N, C-alpha and C positions, 0 to 999 in steps of 0.2 A: 628425629628431624635434626639436620645439621645446623649448628649454631651459626648465626650471621655475626661476623666479627665487626666490632665498632670501627668506624673510619674517623680520622681526624677532621674536625670541623673548624678548628681555630688555627689560623696560620702559625706555623712554627717559627720561632725566633732563634737566630743563631746562638748557640750555647758558648761560643768562644772557646774551642777545645784546648787552645794552648794557654789561655790566660785565665779563664773563668774557673777552671777546675784546679783544685789543689793537687799536689803530688800524691797525697794519700788517697784521694779519690781515683787517680789514674792507676794506682797500684791495686785497687780493689776490683774484683770481677765476680760475676755470677757463677755459682756452682750448681749444675743441673743434675739432679738425681732422677734416673729413669728406671722404672720398674715394669716388668712384664712377666708373662708366663706362657701358656699355650698360644702359638701364633705370634709371639713377641719377636722372634728372630726376623720374620718378614717385615714387621712393622718398624723395627729399629733400622733395618736395611734401607727402607724408604726414607726414614728420618735422616740417615747419613747421606743419602744421595742428594738431598736438598740442602745439606750443610755447606756454607761457604768455606773456603780454605783458611780464613782467619776469623773465626766466630768471636774471639775475644772472651770466651768463657770456658770452663772445664765441665766435663761430662763424666758421670759415674753410673755404670749400667749394671743392674742386678736383675737376674732372670732365674726362675726356678730350675735347678739342675739336679740330675741324679748324683747323689754324693759318692757313688761307688764307681763312676766312670770318669775318665779324663775329658776335658772340654777343649774344643778347637774353635770356640766362638770368636775369640780375638783374631785368629787368622782369617776366618770367614769374613768378618766385618772390615778388616783392613783392606780387602779387595775393593770395596766401594767407598771407604771413608777418605775424605780429603785431609784428615789430620791423623797423627799417630794413634793407633789403638794398641793398648797393652793390657796384659792380665795384671790386676792389682797385686802389689806386694806390700806386706805389712810394714808400716813405718814410712812408706813412700810419700813424699811431699806432693800435694795436689797443685798442679800448674795449669795455667790457661792454655787453650788450644790443644788439650789432650783428652783422650777418651779411655777411661779405665773400665775394665770388665771384671766381674766377680769370678774368682776361681771356684772349682767344685768343692763340696764338703766344707764350706766356710760361711760365716756370717760377716758381712762387710759393713763397717760403720766408719765415720770420720770423727777425729778429735784433734784439736789443735792444728787444723789445716793439713792433716796427714791421714793416710789410710790406716785403718785398724782392722785386722783379720783375726777372728777367733774360730776354732773348730766348731762345726755344727753340733749342737747338743743332740744326743741320742735319746729322744723321748717320744712318747706316743702322741704328744700334743702337735697341733698343726704348726709347721714351720712358716714363719712370716718374715722373710729377709727384706722385702721391700719396705715394710713398716720400720724395721730396724734402721735401714739406711736413711730414710726420709726424716725420721725423728732425730737422728744424730745430726743430719744436715741442719735442721731447724735450730737445734741447740748450739751448734758451732758457728754457723754462718748468719743466723738471724734473718734480716731482710734481704741478704744476698743469696738465700737458698731458693731453689726452684724445684718443684716436683712435677714429674711427667709420668702418667699412668698409661701404658700401652696395652695391647691385646693380652688377655689372660682370663682364667676362670677363678672364681672365689672372690674374696674381699681383701686380699693382701694389698696394702697401700692406703686403705681408707683412714687408718689412724695416722699415718704419716702425713697425708695432705692436710689433715686438721692441725697437726703440730706446726707445719710450715706456715699455714695461714695465720695461726695464732702469733707467730713471731714476725708477721708482716712480710712473708715471702710470697712467691707467685706459684700458682698451680695450674696444670694443664691436664687434659684427658683426651684420649682418642675417641672419635665419634663411633657410633654403632655401625654405620654403613661401611667404614673402612677396616674395622677390627674383625679378625677371624673369630675371636672369642670376646664377647663384650661384657663378661661378668665383672672383671676388675674395674674397667672404666666406668660402668654404670653404677657400681657400688661406691666408687669415689665421687661421682656426680651426686648421688643420693645424700652424701654428707652435707651438701650445700656449700662446700669449701672450694669448688673448682671455679677458676676465673674464666678459662677459655676451653671450649670443646671443638675439636676439628681433626682432620686427617694428620698423619705425621708431617707431611709437607706444609700443611697449614700451621702446625705448631712451630716448625722451624721459622717460617715467615714471621709469625707473631713474636717469637723470641728475638729475632734480629731487629724488629721494629722496637720492641721493648728496650733493647740495649741502647738505642738512640735516645731514649728519654730517661735513662737511669745512669748514674744516680741523679735524682731531681735536686732542685735548689734546696739548700738547707733551710728548714723551717724552725729548727731549734738549734741551740749551740752544740758544738762538737763535744762538750763536756758531758752530755747526757745521752750518749748512744747506747749505754748499757741499759739493761732492763730496769724499770723503775722500782724503787723500794718504798715500803710504807714509811711515812714520815720524812720523805726526802724533800726538805724545804727548798733546796736549790732548784729542784725540778719544777716547782710551782712558781718560784720567783722569776723564772725565765720568761720574758715577754714573748708572746706569739705575734705573728704578723697581723696587721690591722684587718686584712681581708677575712680573718677567721670570724670576726663578728658577724659578717653576712652569712658565712657558712653555718655558724651556730644557729642563726635565726631561721635559716631554711630547714635545718634539722628539727628545731622546736616546732615549726609549723606542721610538720608531718608526724609528730609524736610528742610525748610529754617528757622526753629525756633531755636534760641540759648538759651537753657535752663540754661546756665551758668549765664545769667542775671536775673534768678529767685532767690528769697531768699532761703538761705540754709535750714531753717526749712521746708519750703514747699517741696523742692526737697527731703530732707531726709525722710519725712513722706511718700511721694509717692513711693520712691524707697524701703523703708522698707516694705510697703504693697505688692509691686510686688515680693519682695524677699520671703516673707512668702508664697504667692500663688504659686511661682515657686519652693518652697521647697529648697531654697538656703540660706546658713547661712552667708557666708562672701561676702563682696563687690567685692573682686577680682574674686571669683567664679561666681558671678552674671554678671560681665563684660564679662567673657568667655561664660556664658550661653546666653547672648544677641547676641554674635557674631555667635552662631550656631543656634539661634532660631529667625528668622526675625519677626515672629508673636508676640513674646514677646516685640520686639522693638516698634511695633505699639501699643501694649497694654500699655506700659509704657508712650508712647507719649500721648495717650488718657487720661491716669491718670493725667499727668502733666498739660494738657489743661483742666482746671476745668470748665466744661460746665454745670453750674448750674444757673437756672433762674426760674422765675415764673411770672404769670400774676399779675399785680398791686401789686408787692412786695413793702412793706413800703407804705401803702395807704396814709399816711400823705403827702408824696412827691407828689403824684398825685392830692391831694386836693389843694396843693399850685400851681401846674401847672394849674389846672382848674380855680382857683380863681384869681391868680395874674400873672403868667408868660405868659400863652397863651393870655389872654386878652390884655396884653401890646404889645405882638408881633403882634397881629391882628389889632392893631390900625394903624399900618403902611400900606399904600396902597400897595397892592401886585399885580404885573403884571407878565406875562410870563417871562419877563427879570429880575424880582425881586421876585422870589418865596420864600416861607417860607421853609427854609432848616434846617433839623435836622439830626444829626449823632449819632448812637448808636454803638460805637466800642465794641468788645467783646460781641456780641449780643447772642451767643450760638444758641439755637433753636428758637429764635425770639419772645418769650413771651413779653419781655419788649418793643420791637419794635412795636408790635401790641397794647400793652397797651397804649403807647404814642399816636399812631395813633387814637385809639378809643377816648381817652380823648380829643385830638385836634378836632376831628370831632364833638364831643358833644359840644365843645365850639363854633365851627363855626356855628352850627345850620343849618338854611336854606341857609346860604352863602357858605356851603361846596363846592358846585359845581363851585362857582365863584372864589375861592381862589386857586391859584397854590401852591401845596404842594409837597415837595420832602423829603422823609424820607429814610435815608441810614442805613442799618444794616450790619456790617462787622464782620468777625471772621476769625481766622487763619485756622480753620478746614473746609474742603469742605463738610464733612458728615453732620455737624450740619447746615451749610448754606443750603444744599439741603432740610433738614427737615423744616427749617424756611420758605423757599419759598413755600412749599406745604401748609402751614397753617393748618395742621392736628394735633389735640391734643386729648388726652384721655378725657373720661367723667368726670374725677375727677377735671377738671378745674372749675366745678360748685362751688367748695369751695372758689374760688377767684373771679369768674366772676358772677355778679348778673344775675337773670333771665331776667331782662329787657335788659341788654346788650347781653345776649345770643340770645334773640329773634331778636334784631336789627342788630347785627354784626356777627352772626354765623349761620351756617346751620347744622342741625343734620344729621350725616352720620352714616354708620354702625359701624365704629371704634371709634366714639366719636363726635367731633365737628370740623367743618372747617370754617375758617375765610371767610367772604363774599368776592367775587372776587373784588368788587370796593375797599375794604380796602387793599387787597393784592396788587392791582395795584398801590397804593400810596407808597408802601414800596419796595425799591430796595436793594436786598441782594447781597453781593459780598465777595470774599475772600480777606483778607488784613492782612498783618503782621504789627501790630501796632508798633513794635520795629524798623522796617527798612523801610517800605513803606511810601511814601509821603501821607500826610493827605488830606482831602477835604478842600475846601476853601469857604469863604463867607457864613459861617454857622450862623444861629440864635441861635441854641441850640446844645450842646453836652452832652449826658448822658453816663458817663463811671463809672458805679457803681460796686464796689467790684472787680476791675481788678488790680489797682495799688498796692493793699496790698500784692500781691504775687511777686512783682518785686523789684529789688534793687534800691537804691536811684539814681545812675547814669541813669538808664533806666527810672525811674519816672521823672527825670528832663527833659530828652529828650522828653518824651511823653507830659508833661505839656507844654513845649514850642511849641510842635506841636499843641496842643489845642489852645494856644494863637494865633498861626499863622492862624489856621483854622477859628476861630470865628471872626465875625465882631466886631467893637468897641461897647461895651455894651452887647455883646452876653452872653448867659447863659451857665454855666458849672455846671453839677450835678455830684457829687461824692458819694461814698458809706458812710455808717455810720462810718466806721473806717478810712476814708480818709479825708485829709484836704489840704489847700493851704498855711499853715503857712510858709513853706520854699519858697514859690513863691509869696510873698506879692507884688513884683514888677510887677507881671503879672495879678493877680486877686484880687478882693475885695469881702468881705462877703456880701451876700444878705439875705439869710435865714440860720442862723447858725445851728438851730435845725435840719434842713433837708439837710444841706450840699449843698446849692445852692449858686453859686458864679457868679460874673459878670467880664467880661474881662475889664482890664484897657486899656486906650489908650496907644499907643506907637508902635514902630516898632517891628516886630516879626522876629527873626532870628532862623532858624532851620538848622540842618545839616543832611540831608538825601541824601544818595548816591544812584544813579540809579544802580540797579543790572543788570549786563551784563553777558551773558554766558561766561564761561572761554574758552580761545582759546585752541584748541586741539593740540596734538603733531605735530611737523613739523616746518619747517623754518618760521620765522616771517617775515612779510612784512617790508621792510626798511622804516623808518619814519624819516623825517627831525627833527632836534633838535628844541625844543620850542623857540619861539621868546621872550617870557617874562622871564626875569631873576629873580630868587628868591634870595632876599637879606636876609641873616641870621640875627636874632635879635641881637641887641647890649646889652651889660651888663648894669645893672642898674647904675653902677658907671662909666659910659662911659667917663665922663669928666676927672676923675682921670686917667683912662686908657689912654686917649688921651695925657695927659701931660707926663706920664711916657713913652709911646711909642715914642713920638716925641723926648724925650731927651736921652733915654737909649736903647730902643729896636731896633733891626735891621729892615730894611724895608722888606715888604712882601705883598703878595696879597692872597686872597681867591678865589679859582676857583670852578665852579660847574662841573658836570660830563662831559659836552661838552667843557671844558677848557675855558669857558667865565668867565671873572673877575666879581665877585659879591661884592668884598670889597677890598679897598686899606688900608694897614696897614703901616703907616709912609710914608716917601718920597721915592717913587720907580722911580722917574723920571730919575736917572742915568741908569736904566736898561730897562725901558719901555717908549715908546713914541707913540702918535697916528700916525697911518699910513695914507698916502695920500689916497684920494678916499672916498668911502662909510664908514661911521663911524662903528667901530667894537670894541668890548671889548675882542675879542679872543686873548689870550696871544701869540699865534704863530704870529699874525699880529702886535702886539704892541711891541714885543721883539726887542731889539737893534740888529744890525748886529753882528753875531757871537753867539747870544743867541737864535735866532729863530729856529734853528735846535736842539740845545741841550735841551732846555726847554721841548718841546713836548716829546722828547725821555725819559727824566727823569720822566715826568708825567705818561707816559705809563708804564714805569718800576715800578713805585710806585703802580699803579693800579693793575698790574699783580701780584706783590709780596705782596701787601697789607701791606707794611711796609715803614718806612722812608728810602729815597734814598738820598745820598749826592754826589756831584761832586765838588771837591776843585779846586781852582785856575783856573777858566774858564776865558779865555781872550776874550775880545770883543772890538769893536770900538764904542765910544760914541762921536758924533760930532767931529770926526777927532782925538780923543785922545784914545790911547791904555790903557785899564783898565783891571783889574782882579777882580773876585768875587768868593766866595764860595756859592754854591746853595744847598739848602736842601728842599726836597719835602716830605710832610707828609700827608697821607690819614686821613680824619676826617669825622665823622658822626654827622652832625648838627641836622638832623631830621631823623626819622625812615624811612629806605629804600631809603634815598637820600644821596649819598656820595659826599663829597667835598675834596678839596686839599688845603693845606697851603704851599705856596712857600715863602721861606725866603732867602733874599740876605744878605750875610755877607762879610765884607772886609777881604781879606786874611791875615793870621797871618804874622807879620814881621819876617824876617830871623834874626838869632843872629848876632851881630856885631863881626868882626874879630879884630885882634890886630893892623893891619896897614891899613889905609884907601887907600893908593895908591896901595898896593898889591891887595886889594879887587876890585878896579876899573879895574885893569889889568885882574883879573880873569873873571869879568863880560863881558869884551870885548871878551875874548877868548871863553866864554861859550854861548854868545848870539846866534850865528848861531845854536848851538846845541839845545838851548831852543826853538828857533823859529821852528826848524824842528820837535821837539817833539810836540809842539802845533799844527802844521799843521797835524801831524800824528793823534793826538787825534781828531781834527776836521774832518779829513777824515774818521776815524772809526765811529764817531758819525753820519756823513752824510750817511755812508753805512747802519748803523743800522736804521736810520730814513727812508731811501729809502726802506729797507727790510720791515719795519713795514707798510709803505704806500702801498707797493705791496700786503702784506698780507691782509690789510684792504680792498684794492680794489678788491682782489679776493673774499673775503667774501661778499662784497657789490654786486659783480656781481652774486654770487650764490643766494643771497637774491632777487635780481632783477629778476633772472630767475624764482625763485619760485613764486615771485609776478606776473610775466607775466603769468605763468601757471594758477595761481588762477584767474587772470583777464579773461583769455580765458574761464576757466570753468564757471566763473560768467556770462560771456557774453552768453554762451550757456544756462545757467539757465534763464537769462533774456529773451532770445528768446523764450524758452519754456513758461515762464510766460506770454509773450506777446500773444502767441497763446492761452493760457488759458483765458487771458483777452478778446480776440476776441470771443472765445466761450461763455464766460460769458456775453459779450455784446449782442450776439445773443439771449441768454437765457433771458436776461433782456428785450429785445425787445419783445420776445414771451410772457414774463410775463406781460409786459405793455399792450399788446393786450388782454390778459386774464383779466387784471384789468379793461380795458375799457368795456369788455363784462359784467363783474360783476357789474360795475357801471351802465350800462344800465339796468341790471336786478334789481338792487336796486332802480333805479328811477321808474321802472315799479311797484315794490313792494310798494314804497311810494305812488304811485298813487292809487294802490288798497287799501292801508291802509287809505288814505284820503277818498276814496269812502265809505269804511266800517265805518269810523268814522261818515261821514255824515248820512249814513243809520242808525247807532246806535242812533245818535242824534234825527233823525226824529221819530224813533220807541219809544224812551223814552219820547219824547214830546207828542206823540199821545196815548200812552198806558194809560189805565184807572186804572191800579193797582198802588196804591201808593207805591213807592220804595225809600228807603234811603240807601246810601252807606256811611260807616264810615271807617277810617283807624285804625291802631293798637293803636293810641293814642286817639281814639273816637272823632276825628275831622270829621265834615261832609264834604264829598267829592263831592257827586252828589245826586240830588233828581229829581224825576219826578214831573210834574205839579200837579198831584193828591196828591202826598205826601206833597207838599207845602201847599195845602189847608187843608188836614186832620191833619197834624202835626204842623200846624202854623209855617212853616219854610219859611222865605223870601229869595230871591236870595242873599241878603247881608249876610245871615247866613252861606254861604259856607266857610268852614275853621274854624268855631266856634266849641267849644266842644259840644257834644250832651247834656251834663249835664246842659248847660246854656240855652237850649231851653225848655221852660215850656210847658208841655203837661197837660192840665187841665182835667185829668181823674183820677178817684180813682184807686189805685193799680199800676199806672205806674210812680209814683214819683221816683222809683229806677230803671228806665229803663236803665240808663247807667251802673249800677251794673250788671244787667242781661246780657247786651251786652258784658261787659268785661269778665264775666264768660264764655260766649260762645266762646270768642276768646281764653281764657286760656285753657279751657278744650276741645276745638274743638268738642263740642257737640251741635247740633241744638236744638233750643227751640221753642215751639209754645205757644202763650198766647191767650186766648179767651177774646175778648173785645166786647163791645156792643155800638152802636151809639145811638144818642138821639131818633131816630125813632124806636128804639127797635130791629133793625136788628143785627144779630150776625156776627162778623168778627173774623178772625184768624190773629194774628200778628206773622209772621214767621221770626225767626232770624237765619241766617245761617252764618257759617264762610266764609270769603272771601279768596279763594285759588288762588295762582298765578300759572303760568305754571311750576315753579320750585317746586310746592307743598309746598309753604310756606304760612303761615297764615298772611295776611297783613291787616286784618280788619274784618268787618262784613257787611251783607246785611239784611235790614229790609223790609219786604213786608207785606202789609195789604190786605188780601183776603176776599171777601164777601162769606161766606159759605152758604148763603141761595139762591144763584143763581141769584139774581137780583142786578142791580147796586145800590150802596148806594150813595144817594146824599151827596154832601159835607156838612159835619156837624162835630161837635166835637165828640171826642172819649171818651168813659168812660168804665171803667172796669166792668165786670159782677158782681163784688162783691158789686156794688153801685146801688141804685134805680135810674131810669131816672129822670132827672131834667127838669124843664120847659125850653123851648127853649129861652124864653126871658132872662133867667138868665144864659144861657150857654155861655161859653167863652173859647177860645183857647189861650189866651194870657198868 
């Protein structure tokens, strides 16, 4: 089905072509790499017919050509092209409004803004010139690279479009209806990296529209257009546009990935790319566009999660693994309780996971079945994890995977190649957010290449400490070519600097990962008791000076937490607070002196409600039988984020001014004492009433919460009863399943007996058959021989497992027998060789590919058949091209 192209829904604002864009932006232009094969000439002709005379971009066209014949494609295309079409020349500078065509027998790439041509390599491997062009475009032009896949067969170009999208470029593919051969476009679409699918004329129209919205407004400074590097502090210091907060919030609502922890250049380039494709010019408009287009939110999230990988990327790293790292890890005795554990975070579609598994199996050799191995591949995207589990890959992996590895570890399927099931069973794939989920543990190796470069230093630090926690002492960490552990020298030491391989240093590992719990829905909360452990706030660095000053000049006070428990004493508070008899408690209501136990909680609640300082002057209380007065001040404070405390300060009341006559003052005090006492009692009574009212309100709220909790408990009880019934049902199903497994086990035992009988029959048949037969595996190692073959080919029982080339067959013309057998295995073509014994009888040496039940070639079968109809006595074999030799001189050694 043809893809419907998005239409602009937000009014376009004038870009100010002459003033808003810098001269550097005007000098830059898009470079379009076009790849095609069968039917591609017709498709690119349609492409050029729709091209305007001033497209403002350059085009480089690569098509599969016969290397032995000259090409006139440039002449043919010039007839319909509105711009100059030339055959590319090595070193030629790429200019806008030009169309460059690949010459025959060459591989075309770009470097430094110029064409680079190298002769086509003469190998039996599949030639992939489109991938070579697009990958070089991505490396050289970054976000200015455009990839277009037109008609053709095969999967050439699939790796290239992945590279272009990884560097924030744009990708297009021809639709199935207009393509003469849809293999190349469909394989490119299957990568998930194609932005637009359409006919050649549709692609031109989209390109011209895209040019009007590119380059977008700068979202990050010009200083950070280069690829980010790990530890690049400047990249994270650069402030993003305020509208990014809304975009990050939308992305978090659709998943658990916080892209605000990614470096701003990375985020800026990806958002710029999506803005151009959505035909939106301002970031504020794009934020609104995301809110009304959920599909665009998913597309942006996919762009930000850079899922780019390849088989055996950086071959030098895998050479070090095979020669140094894996042999050292395999020296340790491995048991089911101590398996070899490897973790590849950010594994994308799984190529690196399988590359490490294949390298490890090659190092294990014949011991592979004996060594317990666990390889974990994780990624934050469920879609790429599903692709990794399937182990299905396009045919173009032949450029990175050798033919020997393809035969041993892959099966050819209709859509390409699939990793063998035993290799897939070694690899465990799971979704994991590296930024917040807890890591694995007791690992021997962690390979995290080209992941940290996109993240900010705080997130890098958290992840590196997670790796230190996950690895065993001496464990191996592999990072990408742009990543290092310079900032984490206390955690890792360098092992292979050139290949960025590091070793874990001994020491305790501390990480801070919080378990993600679902948020509680609306409704009354369940009443919870206050925590038993009291949190003591940190003291100042100059605490000794503070102590001296507080003891001498500052008023007494205490610091309380949210539950009114004392967490710190400031000065001497003994006149106002004292331990209460009974169970020890630091609650201020229990420690307050008589007369303060009611007023203090009331003041604290008032300060909490008003969130400001509350003062109560001249509060009278009794301390050890003495009547005293104090001014109390309660101030809310925030010592830690989200955790409120209170500072309670006790001050001596201010002295009243002296009067003229002392006797007269004493007389007045006697007359006013009853009035003052009555006033104090009235204040205490009012405070008691407020306290009781507050207690009643708190009790009513607690009762409501308990009622809600009771209702929830009743509902939970009903759910548990339902769950219990389901478990009973599951138990019955398990019992039924156990009976079925018992039946299956009996059937398997019967099948094993039948297989044992068949094996015995086969052994007797092979031992009694007169036809000499030799079986070899795909490595030409002798697996089985019949007694007749042992005599005719001079093969002893101890030769089982030896290479066929090491067995001497003293017959002219058969010195290269191993070469002939290898050719039969590679070409899957039977061969018959005529040979003659010393008695002159003619025989036929028949060589056939050995096929398994899965239709895989696992070796060859050699059978020597007497073509004259009489049994041939045991004698030496010699080729028909040599005359018979005397028997006395014949030898099979």
